[in-house]
N, C-alpha and C positions, 0 to 999 in steps of 0.2 A: 207709692201707695203702701200704706201699712196694712198688713193682714194680721189677723188674730189667731194664728195657728197655735194650738195648745200643745206645747212641747212636753208639758207635764203629763198629759194623757198618753202621748207616745212613749214616754219613759216608763210610766206605770205598766203599759201593755207589754213593752219589751222586757222589763224587769220581771214581771209576773210570769211571762212565757219562759224566760231563761231560768228562773227559779224552779218552775215546774219540770223543765228538762233536767236540771241538776238533781233534784230530789227524787224524781220518778215517783214510784208508789210508796217510798219509805221516807217520811219526814225526818227520821233520825239521821239521814245523810247530811243534814245541815251542819253537823260537826266536822264534816270534811272540807268546809268552805269558810271563808271569812269575808266581811265587807266592811272596810274602814270608811265610815260615812264622812268623817272630817277630811280624809284624804281625797275622797271622791268630790266633795264640795270644792276643795282647793283646785283639783284638776279641772273641773268644769269652769271655774272662774278664770283660771289661767288660759284655758283653751279659747274662751270668748275674748278675753283681753288681747291675746295674741292675734286673733282674727281681725280685731279692730285696731291694730297697731298703727295703721296709716291715718286714723282719725286723730285730730289734735286733742280731743277730749275722750280718748278711749277708756280711761278709768271711769269717768262719769257715765258713758254709754254702757259699760259693763255693769256698773252698779245699778243703773236703771233697768237693764235687762233682767237682772236677778232680784230686783227689789231689795237690795242691800245698800249699805252706806259705801260711799267712796273710800272711806277709811279702811273698811274691810277689804276692799279690792287692793289698796296700797299695802296692807299687811300681808296679803297673800303674794303679791308681786315681789316684795323685798325679801321674802324668806328664801 
């Protein structure tokens, strides 16, 4: 049975909470941190791809999960 859990909503909530904790009352604290969005995207794709490694079509399933192309998944996997 497929459920429609919104992981984006969970991520937004977690990230916003974490950012609030890090910045506190001073938004200038942002210069003490960095977030490489490209690296995070690659990490997430590889995590899902690895979890689906037992499926014969794990690249397709990973691509479908993220609404990206299978080619993008292959590019992250081969790096």
